[in-house]
SEMILO-831503 format. One record per residue: residue in one letter; residue number from 1; z, x, y of N, C-alpha, C, CB in turn. Coordinates in pm, 1 decimal. Atoms other than C-alpha are relative to their C-alpha. Glycine has a CB too. Example, Ala and Ser with C-alpha at 12.3 -4.5 7.8 and 13.67 -1.06 7.14 Angstrom:
2
ATOM type seq     n_zz     n_xx     n_yy    ca_zz    ca_xx    ca_yy     c_zz     c_xx     c_yy    cb_zz    cb_xx    cb_yy
ATOM    a   1      0.0     89.0   -119.0    780.0   1230.0   -450.0      0.0     90.0    120.0    124.6    -99.2      2.7
ATOM    s   2     -6.0    -82.0   -119.0    714.0   1367.0   -106.0     73.0    -77.0    109.0   -141.5     41.4     46.2
***
This chain:
61
ATOM type seq     n_zz     n_xx     n_yy    ca_zz    ca_xx    ca_yy     c_zz     c_xx     c_yy    cb_zz    cb_xx    cb_yy
ATOM    m   1      0.0     82.0   -120.1      0.0      0.0      0.0      0.0     86.2    126.2    120.6    -93.2      0.0
ATOM    a   2    -11.0    -87.2   -117.1     40.4    300.2    228.7   -131.0     12.8     76.4     47.0    136.8    -42.1
ATOM    d   3    128.0    -18.2    -67.4   -332.2    322.1    301.4    -70.7   -131.6     31.9    -89.6     85.5    -84.6
ATOM    k   4     61.8    129.3    -30.6   -397.9    -51.2    342.2     -5.7    -21.2    150.5     77.6   -115.0    -67.3
ATOM    k   5     18.6     26.2   -143.5   -530.6   -161.1    680.0    -32.3   -147.0     20.8   -112.9     89.4     59.3
ATOM    l   6     36.8    135.5    -40.5   -571.3   -492.0    860.8    -89.2      8.9    121.8    125.6    -87.0     29.5
ATOM    k   7     85.3      8.9   -118.3   -853.1   -570.5   1102.2     49.9   -118.9     81.1   -153.2    -15.5    -38.4
ATOM    v   8    -56.7    104.1    -84.7   -703.1   -768.5   1390.0    -89.5    -16.6    122.7    146.7     34.6     41.6
ATOM    t   9     88.7     29.4   -111.7   -925.4   -938.3   1649.9     66.1   -101.7     91.9   -136.6    -52.4    -50.1
ATOM    l  10    -55.7     92.9    -98.6   -808.1  -1107.4   1970.3   -103.2   -108.4     28.1     40.4     74.1    131.8
ATOM    v  11     96.2    108.7    -17.1   -974.9  -1450.7   1984.6     43.4   -103.2    104.7    -22.2    -69.0   -132.3
ATOM    k  12    -47.1     92.7   -102.5   -761.0  -1635.8   2241.6     62.8     81.7    111.7    101.9   -103.6    -58.5
ATOM    s  13    -50.4    -74.9   -114.3   -676.0  -1517.5   2590.3    152.5    -10.5     10.9    -65.5    -50.3    128.7
ATOM    p  14   -145.8      3.0    -16.2   -310.9  -1418.1   2645.6     43.8    -37.5    142.0     58.2    135.0    -36.5
ATOM    i  15    -33.1     27.3   -139.8   -326.5  -1525.7   3012.9    112.4   -103.1     14.7   -123.8    -48.5     73.5
ATOM    g  16   -102.7    103.9    -15.0   -119.5  -1844.1   2970.6    116.4     14.8    -96.0    -61.4   -134.6    -18.9
ATOM    a  17   -100.7    -16.8    105.4     99.6  -1704.5   2694.2    135.1     44.6     56.4    -48.8    101.6   -103.3
ATOM    v  18   -134.4    -48.3    -31.1    470.3  -1623.6   2697.6     -8.5    150.7     29.9     99.8    -29.0   -119.0
ATOM    p  19      7.1   -143.8    -33.1    524.1  -1279.5   2861.8     27.4     92.4   -118.8     98.5     31.5    109.9
ATOM    k  20    -29.5    -84.0    116.5    675.0  -1138.0   2539.9   -121.9      8.2    -91.5    121.9    -55.3    -77.8
ATOM    h  21    119.2      0.0     84.4    361.3  -1240.6   2349.5   -109.7     84.6     63.8    -50.0   -144.1    -23.6
ATOM    r  22     99.3    -82.1    -70.5    143.3  -1078.2   2616.4     26.6    148.4    -23.1      1.1    -31.3    151.2
ATOM    r  23    -36.2   -140.5     23.7    333.3   -751.8   2572.1    -29.8     40.5   -144.7    149.6     23.3     31.8
ATOM    t  24     30.9    -28.3    140.4    290.5   -776.0   2194.3   -149.4     25.5    -17.0     45.1   -117.0    -90.5
ATOM    v  25    145.6    -20.0      4.7    -88.4   -810.2   2240.9    -34.1    141.0     48.8    -73.8   -107.1     86.7
ATOM    e  26     23.5   -134.6    -54.2    -86.5   -493.6   2455.4     47.2    106.9    -97.9     71.6     17.3    135.4
ATOM    a  27    -56.7    -98.8     92.3    133.7   -308.0   2205.2    -89.0     19.0   -122.7    140.6    -42.6    -43.6
ATOM    m  28     89.4    -10.1    115.1   -118.8   -381.8   1929.7   -131.8     68.4     36.8    -27.5   -138.8    -57.4
ATOM    g  29    120.7    -69.1    -44.1   -389.6   -213.9   2138.6   -115.3    -93.1     30.0    -42.2     98.1   -103.1
ATOM    l  30    104.5     98.0    -28.7   -579.0   -533.1   2216.4     -5.2    -23.6    150.5     25.4   -133.8    -76.4
ATOM    s  31      8.4      8.8   -145.4   -704.0   -524.3   2574.9    -97.4   -106.9     48.3    -40.0    132.8     56.2
ATOM    k  32    100.7     98.1    -40.5  -1001.7   -762.7   2581.1    -22.2   -100.7   -112.1   -133.1     69.7     37.4
ATOM    l  33     35.2     98.9    100.8  -1113.2  -1077.4   2402.2   -103.7     57.8    -95.5    -53.0   -128.7     66.0
ATOM    h  34     91.4    -41.2    106.0  -1297.7  -1014.4   2075.0      3.4    150.1    -28.5   -139.6    -40.3     36.1
ATOM    k  35    -18.8   -139.8     37.6  -1173.0   -655.1   2059.5     69.1      3.0   -135.8     83.3     78.0    108.2
ATOM    t  36    -56.5    -12.5    134.0  -1092.3   -549.0   1702.9     64.8    137.0    -14.8   -108.8    -21.2   -108.5
ATOM    v  37    -67.7   -125.6     29.3   -839.1   -284.4   1601.4     40.6     -0.3   -147.6    124.6     20.2     93.0
ATOM    e  38    -49.8    -13.8    136.8   -740.7   -151.5   1259.1    143.5     49.1      6.5    -89.0     97.8    -83.9
ATOM    l  39   -142.1    -34.2     -1.1   -365.3   -144.5   1206.0     49.0     13.5   -143.9     83.0   -107.5     77.0
ATOM    p  40    -53.8    -13.3    135.6   -159.9    -35.8    904.0     64.2   -130.8    -45.0    102.8    115.0     -6.7
ATOM    d  41    -58.8    121.7     56.2    -50.4   -318.5    674.1    145.1     28.6    -37.3    -81.0    -50.0   -124.4
ATOM    n  42   -142.0    -22.7     26.9    326.5   -284.2    705.6     82.8   -114.2     60.4     45.8    137.6     57.6
ATOM    a  43    -87.4    108.7    -44.4    625.8   -501.0    792.3     -4.2    -19.0    151.9    143.2     26.9    -44.6
ATOM    a  44      2.3      9.1   -146.4    611.0   -419.4   1165.3   -126.0    -72.1     48.1      7.8    140.6     62.7
ATOM    t  45    125.9     64.1    -38.7    245.4   -517.0   1196.7     -0.4   -146.3    -42.2   -120.0     73.8    -62.5
ATOM    r  46     -5.8    138.5     47.8    300.4   -830.8    987.0     87.7    -85.3     92.6     54.4     -5.1   -145.2
ATOM    g  47    -88.3     72.0    -92.7    585.5   -929.9   1222.8    -70.1    -31.3    130.9    126.0     81.3     27.3
ATOM    q  48     75.7     23.1   -123.7    362.7   -887.2   1527.8   -103.3   -110.1    -21.1    -69.5    130.2     47.0
ATOM    i  49    102.3    100.3     30.0     89.4  -1093.4   1362.3     64.0   -138.3    -11.8    -75.3     36.0   -130.6
ATOM    q  50    -69.1    128.2     15.3    339.8  -1365.8   1275.0     37.4    -57.3    136.8    126.5     16.5    -87.7
ATOM    q  51    -41.3     44.5   -132.9    455.9  -1380.5   1638.4   -117.0    -53.8     81.6     66.2    114.2     74.7
ATOM    i  52    113.0     40.8    -85.1    111.7  -1407.0   1802.2   -122.3    -36.7    -81.6    -35.7    110.9     97.3
ATOM    g  53    109.8     34.5     89.5    -98.2  -1527.6   1510.5    -94.9   -103.4     57.0     54.2    -49.7   -128.7
ATOM    y  54     85.7    103.7    -57.9   -230.6  -1820.7   1714.2   -107.2     58.2     92.8     85.2   -100.6     76.5
ATOM    m  55     99.3    -64.9    -86.5   -425.9  -1569.3   1929.1    -92.0     94.5    -77.3     70.3     76.9    110.8
ATOM    l  56     67.3   -105.0     76.6   -559.1  -1353.2   1645.3    -83.8    -53.7   -115.0    101.3     96.3    -53.5
ATOM    k  57     69.4     18.1    127.1   -808.8  -1341.8   1361.9     30.8    125.3    -80.4   -157.4    -22.7     18.7
ATOM    v  58    -43.6   -114.1     80.6   -683.0  -1118.2   1079.8    -81.7      5.1   -129.5    152.7     -9.2    -31.4
ATOM    e  59     74.0    -21.3    124.1   -889.7   -971.9    793.4     51.6    125.9    -68.1   -152.5     10.6     26.9
ATOM    e  60    -30.8   -124.2     72.9   -823.9   -715.7    520.4   -111.2    100.1     28.2     14.6    -25.8   -155.1
ATOM    a  61    101.7   -101.9    -30.8   -999.7   -388.5    604.9    -34.3     80.0   -124.3     49.0     94.5    111.7
***
């Protein structure tokens, strides 16, 4: 599981979102709509995805 990755894409604008959720989007490296980043599949990333999942599209990489 150490080398597993998740492809995370921002599909909803964080403009109207809770400030904490906006900071989570930034922390994940997502700066623009439809930007995709590859993140490690670990508990920390899963927690971030669970918090702001309504703004994301997540795929196995």
